[in-house]
N, C-alpha and C positions, 0 to 999 in steps of 0.2 A: 504494500500500500504506500502511496506517495506520502511524503512528509508534508503535512498541511501547514507547517510553520515555516516554509521556505521564505526567504527574504523577498518581499514583493518588489524590491528595487528593480528587478529585471523586467517587470511588467506592471508598472504602477497604476495603470488606468483600468485594469480589468475589474469587473464586478465580483462579488464574493462567489466562491465555488459552492456546489451543492453540499449540503450537510452530510457528515459521515454516516448519519443514521439511515440515509437512503441506500447506502451500499449493500447491506445485508439483504434488504428487500429486493433490490435489483438482481443481486446474485442468486437469491433463492428462486425468483421467478424464472430466471433463465435455466437454472439447474432443474426445475420441475418440468421443463419442456423436454420431451424425449429427443435424444440426438437423432434417433432413426427417423423421426417425423420430419426433422429439418433436412437431413441428408437425402431423404427420398421424397421430398415434396414434389407433387405432380407438376407437369409442364403447365397445366391450366392455371394453377395458382401463381406460378411465376409470371405467366403471360398477363393475368389480370392485375397482378401487382405492378408490372411495368406499364400496363395501359393506364392505370390510375395515377402513377407517379408523375407523368407529364402534366396531366390535368390539374393535379394538386400541388404543383411545384412550390407555389408561393405559400400554400398552407403548411407544407412540410418543413419550411424553414423556421426554426424557433425564433421567437421574438427577441431581437437584439436590443435589450432595454438599457444597456449601460449608458449612463448619462441622461436617461429619461427621454431619449429621442425616438419618436415613432418612425418605423421603417415603412416606406412606401412599397409594399409588396406588390410586385408585378406592375407598378406604375410606369408611365412613360417618362422620358427624359425631362420633359418640361415640368412635370409634377415633382420629380426628384430635385431638380434645380431650384424650384420654388421653396421646397422644404429646407434644402441646404442653405439657401439664401437667407432664411429666417433666423439662422443661428447667429449669435453675437460674434463680432470680430474680436479676436484675441491677439495681442501683439507679442513680440518675443521677450518682453519683460517678465512674463510668467510662462516658462517653458512647459511645465506640466499641464497647465490649462490649455496651452496651444496644442499640445499633443492630443489631449482629450477631444478638443474641438475638431482636429484633423481626422481622428478616428471616427467621430460622429458623422462627418461628411462622407467618409469612405463607406460607412455602414449604410447611409442613405443611398449612395450611388450604386452599391453592389448587392445588398441583401434582397432576396426575392426576385431578382431579375432572371427571367427564363432565358435559356440558351437554345439556339437552333441546333438540331441534330446534324451530324455529318452525313454526307451522301452515302457512305458505307462505313462499316465498322472499322474503327481505328484501334490497332493493337500496339500498345506501347510497353517496352521493357524499361523499368526503372533500375538503373545499374550504376555501381561504382564499387570497385574491388576493395576500396578502403572502407573500413567499418566506422560507424558513428557519424556519418555525414548527413543522415536524415532520409535514407532511402525508404524505409518502411513508413515513417511519419509522413513523408511526401506522398507516397502511394495512397495511403488510406484517406488522407485529408483531401487530396485532389479528387479521388473517387467519390467521397462523400459530398464535396462541393458540387461536382457535376450532377450527381444524383438529385441533390436538393434543387438544382436548376431544371429538373424535369427530364433528365437524360437517363438512359438505361446503362448501367455500368456493372462490369464483372471484374473482380479482383482475383488473380491466381497467386496464392501464397506459395512461392517456390523456395522460401527460406526455411530450413528445418527447425529453426528456433520458433516459428509460428507466431511471431509478434504481430503480423498483420491480422491474423485470425483473432488474436486477443483484442486488438484495438477495435475490430469490427463487431465484437461480441458474439462470435460464432463458436460452436463447440469444436474442439480439435484434440480431444484425447485419443488414446490408441485405438479405441473401438469404432471411431467415426471414419467413414470413407472420406478420403481426401485426395490430394494431388498425387500422392504416391501410387494410389490405385489406378489413376489415369495413366501415369507414365510407365509403370511396370506391369500392371495387370490388364491394361488396355480397357478399363472401365469407361463408358461414355461420360464425357465431362458433365453433362446435365444431371447425372445421377449423384454427383458429389457436391453440387452447388447448394449453398445455404443462404437464406435471406438475412441481411443485416437487420437486427430487431429495431434499431433506432433510425434507420434511413430507408424509406421506401424507394424501390427501384435499384437497390444495390445488392448484388449477390457476391458470394465469396466461395472459392474452392480452398478449403483449409489445408494447412500443413500439419501433419501429425508427426510423431516421433519416428515413424517408419521411414519418413523421407530422408532421414540422416543416413540410411543405408542405401539409398537409391543410387548414389554416385558409384558405389562398388558394383551394384547389380546391373547398372546400365552399361558397364564396360564391355561385357560379353554379348550384348544384345545387338541385333541387326538394326541398322538405321538409328543408332542411339541418339544422334544429334537432332533428329527430326520428329521425335515421338510427341513432343508437345505441340508442334505445328500441325501434325496430323490430327491430334485430338481437338485442337481449337477449330481448324477448318471443318472437320467433320461435324462439330457442334453447330457451327454457323450454317452449314448446308442443311442439317436436319431441321434447324429452326425455319429456314425458308421452305423446305419441303412440306412441313406440317402447317405452314401458314402462320407461324408464331412470330411475335415481334423479336427482331434480332437485337443484340446489345449495340449501343452506340460506341462504347469504349470498353476495351479489355486492357487492364493493367496487370503486368507481371512483376511481382516483387522478388528481387534476386537476393541470394546470400552474398556476403562480402568476400567473394572469391571468384576465380575464373574457371571453375570446374564444369562438369557436364550439366549440372542444373542451370547454371548461367548460360552455357552454350546453347542449351535447348531454348532458353528464353530469347536469346539473340536470333536464333534461326526462326523462331515462331513469329517475331514481331516485324513490323515495317519501320517503326520509329524507336529511337532510344532517347529517354529523358534522363539526364545526368544531374543529380543533386551534388552541389559542391559546397562544402563547409568553407566559410570565409577565413581560412587559416592556411599557413604555408604548406603543411604536410599534405593537405588535400590536393594541392597542385602537382605534387611529385608523382602521384599515381595516375594522373589524368593522361599523360603521354602514353603510358603503357596500355591503358584502357582503349584509347583511340586507335592504337596499333592493332589491338585485337579485333576491334570493330571493323577496321579496314580489311583485315585478313578474312573475317567471316563474310564481309561483303564480296570479296573477290572469289571465294571458294564455295560458300554455302547459301548465302542469302543476298543476291544482288540488289534487292530493293531496300536493304537496311541502311538507315542514315540517322545521324544525330539531329533530331528535330528541335530539342529544347534543352537548355541548361538552366537550372534554378539555383540561385545563391541562397544558402540556408545558414541559420545560426549567425545572422548578420548583427554585429554589435556596433552601432553608429558611434559609440563613445571611443572606439579604438581606431587609431590610424591604420593598423594592420588590416583590418576588415575592409577599409576603403581602398587600400592599395591592392589587395587580392581581387576585389570586385572590379577595379579599374583594369587590372591586367587580364582578367578573364574576358571582360567586355571588349578589350582591344584585340585579343586573339580570335574571338568568336562573336563578331558584332551582330550577326543575324540570328544566332542560336540562343543567346542569353535572354531570358525573359526580363522585362523591365522591373517586375516585382521582385523584391527580396523578402525573405522570411526572417524576422528578427528572433533573437533568443527570447523564449517566453516560458515562464513557469507553467502556464496553463497547458501549453502544448505537451510538456513533459508529464503533467499530471493525468491528462485525459485517459491514456491506455490503462492506468491502474483501476479505472472505473469501467473498463470494457467499452470505451467510447472513443470517437475521434473528437478533436477540439471543436469541430463544426457543430456538434450537438452538446458537448460538455460546457463550452463557454463561447457561444457564437459571437459575442460582442468583444472578445479579446483581440489584441493586436495580431496574434498568431493566426486566429481564425479568419480575420479580415484579409490577411496577406495571402493565405491559401485560397480564399475565395477569389481574390483578384488574379492570382496565378492561374486558377482553373478557367476563368473567363478569358484570360489572355491566351491560354493554350487552346481553348475551343475556337477562338476567332482567328488564329493565325493559320496560313496555308500549311497543309501537311508536308509538302515537299519543298518548301521555300529554302530550306538549308541543306538540301541533299548534296549540293556541290561544295558546301563549305566544309563538310566533315572530312573529305578526302585530303585536301592539302593540309588541314590542321593536324592530321595524324602523323604527318611527317616532321612536325616540330620536335 
């Protein structure tokens, strides 16, 4: 359980977190739900859930009440501008008040805004072989933000640690069918998907402890690099054949390594999203990662490209963070998202309650940053940076 006495200095503007008394109730309600019913939920229930998620996108977004500002859910730009304009102006003499006012304006501009679905399913692998840069946090929060905007999203937890499954509140103990069964036993993907209890329209294929042994078992298997791609393509084809709604986004959360699980994720996807911590060590491994992506593009997946780079754990108080951000933007001007994700206590606390920060504290600076990043990701062309990844890998 997260330490609720964390220094609020990292995130001073956030409202109070839920009371600890809520945790046992939430945990017991999820534990009382049989894992088998989630794992084997019929296609019709998934389809109806996805059908309702887009219509109720604004209703599914929790009220971001920090600062007492009403959110214009689903409102047009003129309405949002009018509400934002009614906020009092705050000068730089009171930095904290200025930050609160800026977050209130961001909340008005972003919360409850529906997003247009892509013309076809976008499959993104979230990867970085360095640990602790925010891969899982980025995966689950971007997925939740897109689902709250009315899109249909699937998360494939390919990390044996199962942290994405924990954050999305889905069962992932040893008896639950998960991604291991898809990769090794060739179980259809739809048979292991579980709905996220807090975010309508979001499904997850969990990672169980069995996935830790999949790297060894896959070594001797035929077409070991393409097993996840075959599973995902088969799932999408079956959705179309049955007349079901297809997912708009598929996110693959990778382990912090370059083994067969990560290789399967690269071969499966068309886009790579790279979270980079704003510290020097995070830059050291980026060159090797890009070389591996370039090799996979040349030999296994010609359509793979780095579509987005997200700067995480950004601390505006340090010169180092600004220098790292400047260097990354200089090398990858078209790939780096404009949004940066700040260090935030609420982002770190949310998984201990089985939630993403998008539902745990939607008014926090971390939630607003991931919401902005999700909208930016959805609105940028999918292949705009395909040419940029190749020369960058040679640096």
